[in-house]
N, C-alpha and C positions, 0 to 999 in steps of 0.2 A: 199104343199109340203112348200112353203115359212113360215107358221105358224110352220112348223115341226121343220125347220131349227131353227129359234129363240127361240123356246121352247128348245132344244138340247143346245144351246147356253148358255143359261140362266142357265139350269140346270150345265153347266158344271163350269162355274163362282161360282154359289152356293156352289158347292161342293169345290172348289179351295179356296173359302172363308174361309170354314171350317176349312183348314189345318192349321199347326203352322207356324207362322211369322217367318222368317228367317231373320236374320242380312243381311244389304246391302254389298253385296261383297267390299271390299277395292279395291281401284285403285293402279296400281304401282305408282303412285305420292303421295298417303296418308302418312300424316307421321306416322311412327313406333309408337306404344303406349307407348314408353320409348324412354327417350333422352339420359340419362345416359350410357355412356360406360363404360365396363368391364374394371377392371384394366389391363393395358398394361405389357408388360414383363419389369423386371427391368434392368436396364441399368447402367452400370459400367461408371461413369463419373469422369473425372480428367481435372481440369483445365490447360489449356495451354497459357504460354504467347505469346504474339504476335509475339516476336522475335524467338519464338522455335517453330513456325507453320512451318509444313512441306511446301516446296516450292511450290508442286503442289496445296495445300491449298489455299496459299497467291496467286498465278497466278490465279486460276479460281476466286477468289473473286474480285480481282482488274480487271480481264476483265469483270464481270458482274456489276461491280460498280467502274468504273475508279476514282479515287482519295480517296477510301474511307479511314478513318482514322481507324484501327482496335482497338478496345480498350479492348475487352476481347476473349477468346474463351474458348470452353469445345472439349474435346473429349469423345464420347459415343461410347462403344461398347455394342451390344445388339443383340443376337440372331445370332452370326457369324458375324455382320456385324458391319462396323465402319463409323460413323458418324461425322461431326465438326460442331458446332454450333459458327458462326464468328459474333460478336456484334460491331458497330461501326457506325462513321457517315458519311455521302455522304460529297462533298465538299460544299453544302448548308447549313449544320449543323443538317439535319434533320437523326434521328435514324433508325437505320436498323440493319435485322439481316439474315443472309445468312446460311441455313442448305446445307451441302455437305454431300455427299455418298463416299467412297473410293470403286472403281471399278477394281480388277486386278491392284492396283497402282496407279491408277489415279483418281482424285478427279471430282465431278461433282456437280455444283449448282442444287440443285431438289428443293427448295422452297426459296421465298424473303419474308420477315415477317415485320410486325410494329405493334404497339402496336395502337388500336381505342378505341374511347369511344363507348357504346353498343349503344347508339342511333346514331351512324355515320353507323352503317352496314345497309345495304338496307333493306327496309321494309319487302320484302318478307323473307330475311334470319332471320330477329326478329319474322315474324309470324310463320316459320316451326319449331324453336327452341320452340316459346310458345305454339304451339298447342300440345306438347306432356303431356301426365300425369304427369310425374316427372320434369315438366320443372322449371327452375330456373332462377333468374335475374343473369347474369356472374359479377363475380368481378374484371375480367379482360378477355379483347377479343384481340385474335390476329389475323390480317389478313394476310394470307398466300398464295401469288401467286405462284402457282404449275407451273411446266415447259408446261405443256398442255394447259394453260390459266386458268385451273379452279383457283377460291379464294376459299380456305377453311379458315371457320372462328373457333377458336378455341374458345370452351368458357371455363372460369376456373369457378368453382364452388366456393362461399364463403366458405374460411378455409380451400381450396387445392388446393395450388398454384403450387404443381409437374407436374401433367400434365392436359391437358383437360379433364373435364368431358363429353363434348359434343362437337360435330363438324357438322358444316354445308357445303355443297359443296355450289358454287354458279356460274354457267355459264351458259352463253346463256339466261339469264333471268330467269332461274329456280334455286330455291333452296331447298335442299334434307339433310334432315336429316342424317348423315353417320350412319352407324349400325355397322362398324369395325373403329378401328384407323388407321392411316397413318403410316408405318413402320417407318418414320422418325421423 
């Protein structure tokens, strides 16, 4: 009986070995094949002088970064939503940008950004971006801290300064290449 079981097991393995090999299943943490995101919807962008910012924008900015000196701002309208990008310096002189969204007449800071060198991004973020078939070396990197603590690394392709070509989320020690753009 024992010999019969081994014979059946061997025959089963031999038949299974003759089948077509299948690619290993991708895990959820595996990077997508491509990193470059589809173009986002166009935004209507207008410059806004610091003195002309709505009071709610100014209040939200100064609540997040007390003592910030506002250097410039833009109002963006896209997909029926209004956003403000406010750039300036902290009291220590370091540059910062805050992105705000308007919701029912109030303004909420949704991300705080700063430019960094690509070499200063965490190694897992660089690895996740570099694993894609269409990987590129970013010409500009924005480190963007979100409300929930996620840090999004916005990667701008050489010659394409208007919007990030790829984005990588970094949270809880995990880097994930994004497949969709942030709305703001």
